[in-house]
C-alpha positions in Angstrom: 14.9 -7.5 22.0 13.7 -8.7 25.3 12.5 -12.3 25.7 9.0 -12.2 24.0 7.7 -15.0 26.0 7.7 -12.9 29.2 6.2 -9.9 27.7 2.6 -8.9 26.9 1.7 -9.0 23.1 1.2 -5.2 23.3 4.6 -4.4 24.9 6.2 -1.3 23.5 9.2 -3.3 22.2 6.8 -5.1 19.7 6.1 -2.0 17.7 8.2 0.4 15.6 7.7 4.1 16.0 5.5 5.5 13.2 7.6 8.6 12.7 10.8 6.5 12.6 9.1 4.2 10.0 8.0 7.1 7.9 11.5 8.6 8.0 13.0 5.2 6.8 10.4 5.3 4.0 11.6 8.6 2.7 15.2 7.4 3.1 14.3 4.6 0.6 13.1 7.3 -1.8 16.3 9.2 -1.4 18.2 5.9 -2.0 16.7 5.9 -5.6 18.3 9.1 -6.2 21.8 7.9 -4.9 21.5 4.4 -6.6 24.0 4.4 -9.5 21.6 2.0 -11.5 18.9 4.9 -11.6 19.2 7.0 -14.8 20.5 10.6 -14.3 17.3 12.5 -14.7 15.4 9.9 -12.6 17.9 10.5 -9.8 16.9 14.2 -10.2 13.3 13.3 -9.9 13.8 11.1 -6.9 15.8 13.7 -5.1 13.0 16.2 -5.8 10.4 13.8 -4.4 12.5 13.2 -1.2 12.3 17.1 -0.7 8.6 17.4 -1.4 7.8 14.5 0.8 9.8 16.1 3.5 7.9 19.4 3.0 4.6 17.7 3.5 5.9 15.8 6.7 6.8 19.2 8.3 3.6 20.8 7.3 1.5 17.9 8.9 3.5 16.1 11.7 6.0 18.5 13.5 3.4 20.9 14.8 1.1 18.2 16.0 3.9 16.8 18.2 5.0 20.3 19.3 1.5 21.0 20.4 1.4 17.9 22.5 4.7 18.8 24.1 3.3 22.3 25.0 0.2 20.8 26.4 2.4 18.7 28.7 1.1 15.5 27.0 3.4 12.5 28.1 1.3 9.6 27.0 3.4 7.4 24.8 2.6 5.9 21.4 2.3 2.1 21.4 6.1 1.8 20.9 6.6 3.7 24.2 7.8 7.1 23.0 6.5 10.4 24.3 6.0 13.3 22.0 9.1 14.9 23.0 11.1 11.9 22.5 9.6 11.4 19.0 10.6 15.1 18.1 14.1 14.3 19.4 14.1 11.0 17.2 13.0 13.2 14.2 15.6 15.8 14.5 18.5 13.4 15.2 17.5 11.3 12.2 17.0 14.1 9.7 20.1 16.2 10.3 22.6 13.8 8.7 20.0 12.7 6.0 19.5 16.3 4.8 23.2 16.8 4.7 23.7 13.7 2.6 21.1 14.9 0.2 22.6 18.2 -0.3 26.1 16.9 -0.5 25.1 14.3 -3.2 23.5 17.1 -5.1 26.4 19.4 -4.9 29.2 16.9 -5.3 27.9 14.2 -7.6 24.5 15.0 -9.3 25.2 18.6 -10.4 28.6 17.9 -11.9 27.2 14.8 -13.7 24.4 16.9 -15.1 26.9 19.4 -16.4 28.8 16.6 -18.1 25.5 15.6 -19.8 25.0 19.2 -21.1 22.6 20.2 -18.4 24.2 23.1 -16.5 22.7 24.8 -13.3 25.0 27.8 -13.4 25.9 30.3 -10.6 25.4 33.8 -11.8 28.9 35.1 -11.1 30.2 32.3 -13.5 28.3 33.7 -16.4 29.8 35.8 -19.3 29.0 39.4 -19.5 26.6 38.7 -22.5 24.8 36.1 -20.5 24.6 38.4 -17.4 23.3 41.3 -19.6 20.6 38.9 -20.9 19.5 37.9 -17.4 19.6 41.6 -16.1 17.2 42.6 -19.0 15.0 39.6 -18.3 15.0 40.6 -14.7 14.0 44.2 -15.4 11.1 43.0 -17.8 9.7 40.0 -15.9 10.8 40.0 -12.4 11.4 43.5 -11.0 7.9 44.6 -11.3 6.6 41.7 -9.1 9.1 42.3 -6.2 8.2 44.2 -3.1 11.0 44.7 -0.6 9.8 44.7 3.0 11.9 46.6 5.5 12.2 45.2 9.1 12.9 47.8 11.8 11.0 49.4 14.7 8.6 51.2 12.2 8.0 48.1 10.0 7.1 44.9 12.0 8.4 41.6 11.0 6.7 40.7 7.7 4.6 37.6 7.5 6.2 34.8 5.3 3.9 32.4 3.6 4.2 28.7 3.7 7.0 27.1 1.5 8.1 30.6 0.5 11.6 31.2 -0.8 13.0 34.6 0.2 16.2 36.7 0.3 17.2 38.3 3.6 19.0 41.5 2.5 21.5 43.4 4.6 22.0 47.2 3.6 23.9 50.1 4.7 22.5 53.7 4.3 25.2 55.6 2.3 24.3 58.9 4.0 23.9 57.7 7.7 26.0 54.6 7.8 23.0 52.8 9.4 22.5 49.1 8.8 19.1 47.8 7.7 17.5 44.4 7.2 14.9 43.8 4.6 13.1 40.8 3.1 12.4 40.1 -0.6 10.1 37.2 -1.6 11.2 35.1 -4.5 8.1 34.8 -6.7 8.5 31.0 -7.4 5.5 28.7 -7.4 5.1 27.2 -3.7 3.7 23.6 -3.5 1.2 25.0 -1.1 -0.3 27.1 -3.8 0.3 25.1 -7.1 -2.4 27.0 -8.9 -0.9 30.4 -8.2 0.8 32.7 -10.7 4.5 32.6 -10.3 7.9 32.3 -12.0 9.8 29.2 -12.6 12.8 28.5 -10.3 15.3 28.3 -13.0 15.8 31.1 -15.6 16.9 29.5 -18.8 19.2 31.0 -21.3 18.5 30.6 -25.1 20.6 28.5 -27.3 22.6 31.3 -28.8 23.9 32.1 -25.3 24.7 28.6 -24.4 28.3 27.2 -25.0 28.8 24.5 -27.6 27.5 21.0 -26.5 25.2 22.6 -23.6 21.6 21.6 -24.0 20.2 23.4 -21.2 21.6 26.1 -19.1 19.6 27.8 -16.4 20.3 30.1 -13.3 18.4 29.9 -10.0 15.9 32.7 -9.8 17.0 33.8 -6.4 20.5 34.4 -7.9 19.2 36.5 -10.7 17.3 38.5 -8.2 20.2 38.6 -5.7 22.8 40.0 -8.2 20.4 42.7 -9.4 19.2 43.8 -6.0 20.7 47.3 -6.3 17.8 48.5 -8.4 15.4 47.8 -5.5 17.4 49.9 -2.9 18.8 53.1 -4.5 20.9 55.1 -2.2 21.9 52.1 -0.3 25.0 49.9 -0.2 24.2 46.2 -0.5 26.0 44.3 2.2 24.8 40.9 1.3 21.8 38.7 0.5 21.0 35.3 1.8 18.3 32.9 0.7 16.0 31.3 3.2 12.7 29.2 3.1 9.9 28.8 5.6 7.7 25.8 6.3 4.6 26.3 8.2 2.0 23.9 9.8 -0.6 23.2 7.2 -3.0 20.5 8.7 -6.6 21.7 8.5 -8.2 22.2 11.9 -11.9 22.3 11.2 -14.7 22.1 13.9 -17.2 20.5 11.4 -20.0 20.3 13.9 -19.8 24.1 14.3 -19.4 25.0 10.6 -22.6 26.2 9.2 -21.0 26.2 5.7 -18.5 23.4 5.3 -17.4 24.9 1.9 -16.7 28.4 3.3 -15.0 27.0 6.4 -12.6 25.0 4.4 -11.8 28.0 2.1 -11.0 29.9 5.3 -8.7 27.2 6.6 -6.9 26.9 3.3 -6.0 30.6 3.4 -4.9 30.2 7.0 -2.6 27.4 5.9 -0.6 29.8 3.7 -0.8 32.9 6.0 -1.6 32.1 9.5 0.1 29.0 11.0 3.2 28.5 13.1 6.6 28.0 11.5 7.9 24.4 11.7 11.1 24.7 9.8 13.5 27.3 8.6 16.1 26.5 5.9 18.8 29.1 5.3 22.1 29.1 3.6 25.0 28.3 5.6 26.8 31.6 4.7 24.2 33.7 6.4 25.6 35.9 9.3 24.5 35.5 12.8 22.5 38.8 12.6 20.3 37.3 9.8 19.9 34.0 11.7 18.9 35.8 14.8 16.4 38.1 13.1 14.7 35.2 11.3 14.6 32.8 14.2 13.1 35.4 16.5 10.7 36.7 14.1 9.4 33.3 13.1 9.7 32.0 16.7 11.6 29.0 15.7 14.9 27.5 17.1 17.2 24.7 16.9 16.9 21.8 15.8 14.4 23.0 13.3 16.8 25.4 11.6 18.6 23.8 8.8 21.7 25.5 7.3 22.3 24.4 3.6 25.4 24.9 1.6 23.7 24.3 -1.8 20.4 25.4 -3.3 17.4 25.6 -1.0 14.2 23.5 -2.0 15.6 20.8 -4.2 12.0 19.8 -4.9 12.2 22.5 -7.6 14.6 20.1 -9.4 11.5 18.5 -10.8 11.6 21.2 -13.4 14.7 19.4 -14.9 13.5 15.9 -14.4 11.3 16.0 -17.6 13.7 17.5 -19.9 13.4 15.9 -23.2 16.5 13.8 -23.2 15.2 10.1 -23.2 18.7 8.6 -22.9 18.9 10.1 -19.5 15.6 8.9 -18.2 13.6 5.6 -17.9 12.3 4.3 -21.2 8.9 6.0 -22.0 5.8 4.2 -21.1 2.5 4.5 -22.9 -0.3 2.8 -21.1 -2.3 0.3 -23.3 -5.4 -1.8 -23.5 -5.5 -5.5 -23.6 -6.4 -6.8 -26.9 -8.9 -9.0 -25.4 -11.0 -5.9 -24.5 -11.3 -4.9 -28.3 -11.9 -8.5 -29.3 -14.7 -9.0 -26.9 -16.6 -5.6 -27.2 -15.4 -3.7 -30.3 -18.1 -1.3 -31.5 -17.8 0.9 -34.5 -20.2 3.4 -33.1 -17.8 4.1 -30.2 -14.6 3.6 -32.4 -13.4 1.2 -29.7 -14.6 -0.7 -26.6 -18.3 -0.7 -25.8 -17.8 -0.8 -22.1 -21.4 -1.8 -21.3 -21.1 -4.8 -23.5 -17.8 -5.8 -22.2 -18.8 -5.6 -18.6 -22.0 -7.7 -19.3 -19.6 -10.5 -20.4 -18.0 -10.7 -17.0 -15.9 -8.6 -14.5 -13.0 -6.6 -15.9 -9.8 -5.8 -14.1 -7.8 -2.8 -15.0 -4.4 -2.0 -13.6 -3.0 1.4 -13.9 -0.6 2.9 -15.2 0.0 -0.3 -17.2 -3.6 -0.2 -18.7 -4.6 3.2 -20.0 -6.8 5.3 -17.6 -8.1 7.3 -20.3 -8.9 4.2 -22.4 -10.7 2.5 -19.6 -12.2 4.4 -16.6 -12.5 7.8 -18.4 -13.8 6.1 -21.5 -16.4 4.2 -19.5 -17.7 7.4 -17.8 -17.6 9.3 -21.2 -19.7 6.5 -22.8 -22.3 6.8 -20.0 -22.4 10.6 -20.3 -23.5 10.3 -23.9 -25.7 7.2 -23.7 -29.4 8.0 -24.1 -30.3 5.0 -21.9 -28.3 6.1 -19.0 -30.5 7.5 -16.2 -28.1 8.3 -13.5 -24.4 8.5 -12.6 -23.0 8.7 -9.0 -19.4 9.1 -8.1 -17.0 9.8 -5.2 -14.2 12.4 -6.1 -11.4 12.5 -3.5 -8.6 14.0 -5.7 -8.9 14.8 -9.4 -6.7 16.7 -12.0 -7.1 20.2 -12.9 -8.1 19.4 -16.4 -10.2 16.3 -15.4 -12.0 14.6 -18.4 -14.1 12.8 -15.9 -15.4 16.0 -14.5 -16.1 17.2 -18.0 -18.0 14.1 -18.6 -20.1 14.5 -15.5 -21.0 18.0 -16.7 -21.9 16.8 -20.2 -24.0 14.1 -18.5 -26.0 16.7 -16.5 -26.5 18.8 -19.6 -27.8 15.7 -21.3 -30.5 15.3 -18.8 -28.9 12.5 -16.8 -29.2 12.6 -13.0 -25.7 13.1 -11.7 -24.7 13.1 -7.9 -21.1 13.5 -6.9 -19.5 13.5 -3.5 -16.6 15.8 -3.6 -14.3 15.4 -0.7 -13.4 18.9 0.5 -11.0 17.7 3.2 -8.6 15.8 0.7 -5.3 17.1 2.2 -3.5 19.7 -0.1 -6.3 19.3 -2.8 -8.9 21.3 -1.0 -8.7 24.3 -3.3 -8.8 22.2 -6.5 -11.8 20.3 -5.1 -13.6 23.5 -4.1 -13.2 24.7 -7.9 -14.5 21.6 -9.2 -17.4 21.4 -6.7 -18.6 24.9 -7.9 -18.2 24.0 -11.6 -20.3 20.9 -11.1 -23.0 22.6 -9.1 -23.2 25.3 -12.0 -23.8 22.6 -14.5 -26.7 21.2 -12.4 -24.9 18.4 -10.8 -26.0 17.3 -7.3 -22.8 17.8 -5.2 -22.4 16.6 -1.6 -19.4 17.7 0.5 -19.0 14.6 2.6 -20.0 13.6 6.1 -19.5 15.4 9.4 -16.4 13.9 11.1 -15.4 11.6 8.3 -13.5 11.9 5.2 -15.0 9.9 2.2 -11.9 8.2 0.8 -13.6 5.4 -1.2 -13.3 5.2 -4.9 -16.7 4.4 -6.5 -18.6 5.1 -9.7 -22.2 3.9 -10.3 -24.0 4.1 -13.7 -27.7 3.3 -13.8 -28.8 2.3 -17.3 -32.3 1.3 -18.7 -32.1 -1.9 -20.6 -35.3 -3.4 -21.9 -38.1 -3.3 -19.3 -35.8 -2.9 -16.4 -32.5 -1.3 -15.4 -28.9 -2.6 -15.0 -26.2 -1.0 -12.9 -22.6 -0.7 -14.0 -19.8 0.1 -11.5 -16.1 0.9 -11.3 -14.7 0.1 -7.8 -11.1 1.0 -7.4 -8.2 1.7 -5.2 -7.1 5.1 -6.9 -8.3 8.6 -7.4 -10.2 9.7 -10.5 -7.2 11.6 -11.6 -5.9 11.4 -15.0 -2.3 12.8 -14.0 -1.6 10.6 -11.1 -3.0 7.5 -13.0 0.2 7.9 -15.0 2.4 7.4 -12.1 0.5 5.6 -9.4 -0.2 1.9 -9.6 -4.0 1.3 -8.9 -6.4 -1.5 -9.5 -10.2 -1.3 -10.5 -12.8 -3.6 -11.2 -15.7 -2.9 -13.6 -18.7 -5.0 -12.9 -22.5 -5.1 -13.1 -23.1 -7.8 -10.3 -26.5 -7.2 -8.8 -25.3 -7.9 -5.1 -22.5 -5.4 -5.5 -24.8 -2.8 -7.2 -27.2 -3.1 -4.3 -24.4 -2.5 -1.8 -23.0 0.5 -3.8 -26.4 2.0 -4.2 -27.0 1.8 -0.4 -23.5 3.1 0.2 -24.2 6.3 -1.9 -27.5 6.6 0.1 -25.5 6.7 3.2 -23.3 9.3 1.7 -25.8 11.6 0.3 -28.7 11.2 2.6 -29.7 9.7 5.9 -28.9 6.1 6.4 -27.6 4.0 9.3 -26.9 0.9 7.1 -24.9 -1.6 9.2 -24.9 -4.7 6.9 -23.8 -5.0 3.3 -23.9 -8.1 1.2 -20.5 -8.0 -0.2 -18.6 -4.7 0.5 -16.6 -4.1 3.6 -17.4 -0.5 4.5 -15.5 1.7 7.1 -16.4 2.8 9.7 -19.4 0.4 9.5 -18.2 -3.2 9.3 -14.7 -3.3 7.7 -12.7 -3.5 11.0 -14.8 -6.3 12.4 -14.6 -8.3 9.2 -10.9 -7.9 8.7 -10.5 -9.1 12.3 -12.8 -12.1 11.6 -10.9 -13.0 8.4 -7.6 -12.8 10.3 -8.9 -15.0 13.1 -10.5 -17.4 10.6 -6.8 -18.0 9.2 -5.5 -18.4 12.7 -8.2 -21.0 13.5 -7.3 -22.9 10.3 -3.5 -23.0 11.3 -4.4 -24.3 14.9 -6.1 -27.2 13.1 -3.0 -28.0 11.2 -4.5 -26.6 7.9 -2.9 -24.4 5.4 -3.4 -20.7 6.3 -2.1 -17.6 4.7 -2.7 -13.9 4.7 -1.5 -11.5 1.9 -2.0 -7.8 2.1 -0.8 -4.8 0.0 -1.2 -1.3 1.2 0.4 2.1 1.8 0.7 1.8 5.5 0.1 -0.5 8.5 -0.2 1.4 11.9 -3.4 0.1 13.6 -2.4 -1.4 16.9 -5.5 -3.7 17.2 -4.9 -5.2 13.6 -1.2 -5.7 14.4 -2.1 -7.6 17.6 -4.3 -9.8 15.6 -1.6 -10.5 13.0 0.8 -11.4 15.8 -1.7 -13.9 17.2 -2.2 -15.3 13.8 1.5 -15.6 13.2 2.0 -17.4 16.6 -0.8 -19.8 15.5 1.2 -20.6 12.3 -0.3 -18.4 9.7 2.0 -17.5 6.9 1.7 -13.6 6.5 3.1 -11.7 3.6 2.8 -7.9 3.6 3.6 -5.5 0.8 3.6 -2.1 2.5 5.1 0.8 0.6 5.5 3.2 3.4 5.0 3.3 7.1 4.7 0.0 9.0 4.8 -0.1 12.8 4.6 -4.0 13.0 7.9 -5.8 13.8 8.3 -8.8 11.5 10.5 -11.8 12.0 10.7 -11.6 15.9 11.2 -15.1 17.3 8.2 -16.0 19.4 6.2 -13.1 18.2 6.2 -12.8 14.4 8.5 -15.3 12.6 5.8 -16.0 10.1 5.5 -12.4 9.1 7.4 -10.8 6.2 7.1 -7.2 5.2 8.5 -5.9 1.9 8.4 -2.2 0.5 8.7 -1.5 -3.3 10.0 1.9 -4.3 10.3 2.5 -8.1 9.5 4.4 -11.1 5.7 4.2 -10.1 4.3 4.9 -6.7 2.7 1.7 -5.3 -0.9 3.0 -4.4 -3.2 -0.1 -4.8 -4.6 -2.0 -1.8 -5.2 -5.7 -1.9 -6.1 -8.2 0.9 -6.2 -12.0 0.4 -7.2 -14.7 2.9 -6.5 -18.3 2.1 -9.9 -19.4 3.5 -9.2 -23.3 3.0 -8.3 -22.8 -0.5 -11.4 -20.7 -1.5 -9.5 -17.4 -1.1 -11.2 -14.3 0.0 -9.7 -11.5 -2.1 -10.5 -7.7 -1.8 -9.3 -4.6 -3.4 -10.1 -1.1 -2.1 -9.1 2.3 -0.7 -8.1 1.5 2.9 -4.8 1.0 4.6 -4.8 -0.7 7.9 -4.5 2.4 9.8 -6.9 3.7 12.6 -7.9 6.7 10.5 -8.8 4.6 7.6 -10.8 2.1 9.7 -12.6 4.4 12.1 -12.5 7.9 10.7 -13.1 7.6 6.9 -15.7 6.2 4.6 -13.8 3.4 2.8 -14.8 0.5 0.8 -13.3 -2.9 0.0 -14.6 -4.8 -2.9 -14.6 -8.5 -3.0 -12.9 -10.1 -6.1 -15.7 -12.6 -7.2 -14.7 -13.4 -10.8 -12.3 -16.4 -11.1 -10.4 -15.1 -14.0 -9.9 -11.6 -12.3 -8.9 -13.3 -9.2 -6.2 -15.4 -11.0 -5.0 -12.4 -12.7 -4.6 -10.4 -9.4 -2.9 -13.2 -7.7 -0.3 -13.4 -10.5 0.3 -9.6 -10.2 0.8 -10.0 -6.5 3.0 -12.9 -6.8 5.2 -11.2 -9.3 5.6 -8.2 -7.1 6.6 -10.4 -4.2 9.4 -11.9 -6.1 10.9 -8.4 -6.9 14.6 -8.4 -6.4 15.4 -4.9 -7.7 13.0 -2.5 -6.2 12.0 -4.5 -3.1 13.3 -3.8 0.5 12.8 -6.3 3.4 11.9 -4.8 6.7 14.1 -6.1 9.5 12.9 -6.7 13.2 14.8 -3.5 14.3 12.7 -1.4 11.8 15.5 -0.9 9.2 15.2 -2.1 5.7 17.6 -4.0 3.5 17.2 -3.7 -0.3 17.0 -7.0 -2.2 19.8 -7.7 -4.7 19.9 -10.3 -7.5 22.0 -13.4 -6.5 25.1 -14.0 -8.5 24.0 -15.1 -11.9 20.3 -14.3 -11.2 18.3 -12.2 -13.5 17.0 -8.9 -12.3 13.3 -8.9 -11.5 12.0 -5.4 -11.1 8.2 -5.7 -10.8 7.5 -2.4 -12.7 9.5 -3.4 -15.7 8.1 -7.0 -15.7 4.5 -5.7 -15.5 5.2 -3.3 -18.5 6.6 -6.1 -20.5 3.7 -8.4 -19.5 1.2 -5.8 -20.4 2.7 -5.0 -23.7 2.5 -8.6 -24.7 -1.4 -8.5 -24.5 -1.7 -5.0 -25.6 -3.6 -3.1 -28.3 -2.9 0.6 -29.4 -5.0 3.1 -27.3 -6.9 5.7 -29.4 
């Protein structure tokens, strides 16, 4: 590191490259798979997550950088790297990490699974009886689906969809002796098309065909196909077959200002994602001959270093099928979300068979913390109660991502059928959830819900629900203001926070924000909310500078922030200046962070910690000491340029003293984690915390589960 005193604050050496930082994040995910303290099936899960994370990275980032290189863009990022240098960095970093992943699976994880009675078998090792079963299953279930595609002068190179697993087949004509190349698509369910109909990756054998002590035995589908290929090519000799997998650019490119129908335009782009984008990665088995590699690389127009030769199974993301096998001794202990007993004590109502949420919220703001608190018993129950309440006049919500069987959407449809005015902003541009959101948008419209598709040029990422209720001679507005999506599935594995409140000033702000989202409004000031791209950035800068001013006066000054990513250069420069003024800055950042902490003369007062564990840290929390009268916010926005300038985001102030104390205690507990926490070093690397000799292990997820159980009541 250069002498900081002689450099400008914005010198490239003061920033970590964003691609490098993301790669280090995914390395931490992989570490959970390699860590011997992680239960066996949880290791399988983290190995799968590492793979699916990498899939998304290749679908989003690689082609964007390649486009810049092809356009001769040499403008560096804040850390000083050009697009080509970043591509070089990515390829250099990934090669050994991907090798490590596959070697660990082959040499460690797969044998240990077998010892535990979970066998991923290779087809040739099976008994004749087992092979006969799989052949019959192949003929009934698989053969009718397969379509071999020839590649020769009369048959152009076939198009291969994103994330598809395929077999490259080499054949020899028994009459002419001529060699041929064909492609057979393995009909597994691709992540880019999770709703599509397809077969599971592993074909399982029934118990009578399993050896004693074997609890699960499965064979990769591509092997079942490969060893039965002869029936697809009568009159040909099968020379060999070689699995390969294609990843394509999948970032939507929509000219919203020119799209007459945003819904139709996004549907077209989603189709293009699967069938009309450049290949960004080719994965192929190491045993494939040169002819196969050349045919594929030329046909896909892809070359080194984006060709990965693998000596084990392709697409280890499919191991997620095994991660949830019903063997509890091989997994983390089960967790069932609960409700604090206090909720029932304060607002139990026989008519609802549980909490009367309107009554409870009237008594004071309520903090919910998922997945420790039940999402179904809190947020979903709140919306369900509103949908059935004859005094409710209107419901407004933002939906960014929701589950395929969303109880909240069902409640909104019921509310509309009950005559309640329902308005929903469905963000069609939620990456990789576009198809799901399109389906729900149409279902809601058919039920009479007013559906808005978002704003031109902006993604609506805020998490807001507003219920308008008639009470006596007036109305009262109830709200859920959160950090997470209204998605019952992710609510079981993502940590998120929400505040349920009926405060008038917040209600007025939320009402005006919905007017901005659904109508025509140029609202520039809000009473309590910080709203992007309206006033959030300037207010965050003001709050940071306020702490710096206090520090310069010799007063206590602290900033605490928790988020998914920190990558906005202007905000980082403000944090550097605050640290130089003497502000103590603690940052809990799960993923990407381009700030360098702990650099003498620049950022000694800044610490950055990442927590990776059984739950995915998703909540955003921001605290500013403010002379002891702490300003505390929760919301949906990271400190990234896209969140502050190109998305509709909302940060909600925590105004209730009890809720503020609860939130501060949760954040302090997380900061003291010595099991799942990693400390970011000035050079961009991370060091995992370890309990000191004789010190108890403090994993924040486990401690929060224990704490929640201590105040719990069963959830109906």
